N, C-alpha and C positions, 0 to 999 in steps of 0.2 A: 903073332897075333894072340896066341894062347897066353903068353907071358903078360901081355897088356890086359887081357880079360881077368886073369887071376889077380894081378897086382891091383887093378882098378876096382874089382869087386871086393877085394879084401879091404881096400881103403874106404870104399863106400860103407861096408859093414862097420869098420872102426869109427868112421864119422858118425854113423847113426847111434852107436853105443855112447860115444862122447856126448852127442847132442842130447840123447835121452837122459843120461846121468846129470848133465848140466842143467837141463830144464827142470828135472825133478828137484835138484838142489835149490835152484832159484825159486821155484814154486813153493817149496816148503820153508826156506830160510827167510825170504823177503817179507812175507806177511807177519810172521812171528816177530821178526826184528822191528818192523814198523809198529806193531802193537806195544812192544816193550818200550819204545821211544815215544809212543803217543802220536805217531805221525799220521795215523789213519783218520784223525779227527778234523783235519782241515786240508784245504786244497794244496797249500804249499807242501805240507808233509806228504800228501799222496803223490805230488809231482816229484818229490825227492825219491819216493819209492819207485816210481816209474823210471827215473833216471838210473837208479841202481839196477833195475831190471834190464834196461837197455845196455848198460855197461857190462852186465853179466852175460847177456846174449852175445855181445861183441867179443867178450873173452872166450866164450865157447867157440865161436866162429873162427877166431884167431888160432886157437889150438888145432882146429880141423884144417885150416889152410896150411899151417906149419907142418902138419902131418903129411900132407900131399907134397909140400916142398921138400921135406926130408926124403921122401920116396924118389922124387925127381933127381935129387942130388945123389942118392944111393945108386940109381941106375945111370948116372952120368948123362942125363937127358939134356942138360944145359951146361954152359961153360963154367958157371960159378953158382954158389949157393944163392947169391943175390938174384941172379937170373932165375933160378928155380923158384924162389919166393915170389918174384914178380909174375912168373908164369902161373904159379898156383893161385895167387890173388886174382889175377886176370881171369883165369878159367873158372874159379869158384864163384866169382861175382858175375859170370857170364858176359863180360864185356869183350872177351876174345883176347888172344895173346899179343896182338899188335906187332911191333917191330922186333920182338925177341926171336932169336934163333934157337931152335931146339931140334933134337934128333927126331926126324920124321917117323922113325920106328915106333915112337910113343904117342902118336896122334890119337889112337883109340883111347888111351888112358886119359889124355887131356879132355877128350870129349866126355868120358865118364865123370870126370871131375866137374865139368860144367853142369851136367844133369844133377849130380849130387848137390852142388851148391845151390842150384835153382830150387830143388826140393827142400833143403834145409833152411834156406832163407825164407821160403814160403811158410814152412813150419814155424820158424821164429816169429814171423809176422802174425800168424794166427795166435800164437802164444801171447804175444804182446797185446793184441786186441783184447783177448780174454782177460789178461791181467789188468789192462787199463779200465775195463768196465767192472771188474771185481774189486780191485784194490787201489786203482789209480784215481785220477781226478775226474774221470768220465763215468757216468752211470748209464744204465740202459736207456733212461729217458732222454739222454743227449742224442740218441741215434734214431 
């Protein structure tokens, strides 16, 4: 159980670091890029900015999911890396692991990934709402 907690907590910390750095990068790069291209002056341009923001967040989440999958593969939690990636994606998105077989010794770590994914997806949603009202096609008067 201690190995689960140490591995899971380390991966949570890594995910938070990745997420923080990624959101800082998106938050600073996207608006300046939009201004340089003049995208902030019309709804189509602001929609493109939001699309880039969503794709950036998806990229960040993908790196985090793959980090957990690599850990599952490292610990031989599943039969293959494809299974580890499926397990990680399922747990991070909190849909559950479904029909996949994995070593039950690592159940606590998979639960920690579910909590981690829930928090980071929520954080991403909050970031996206803020970005959409600040730089995107929605303004505060729309809500």
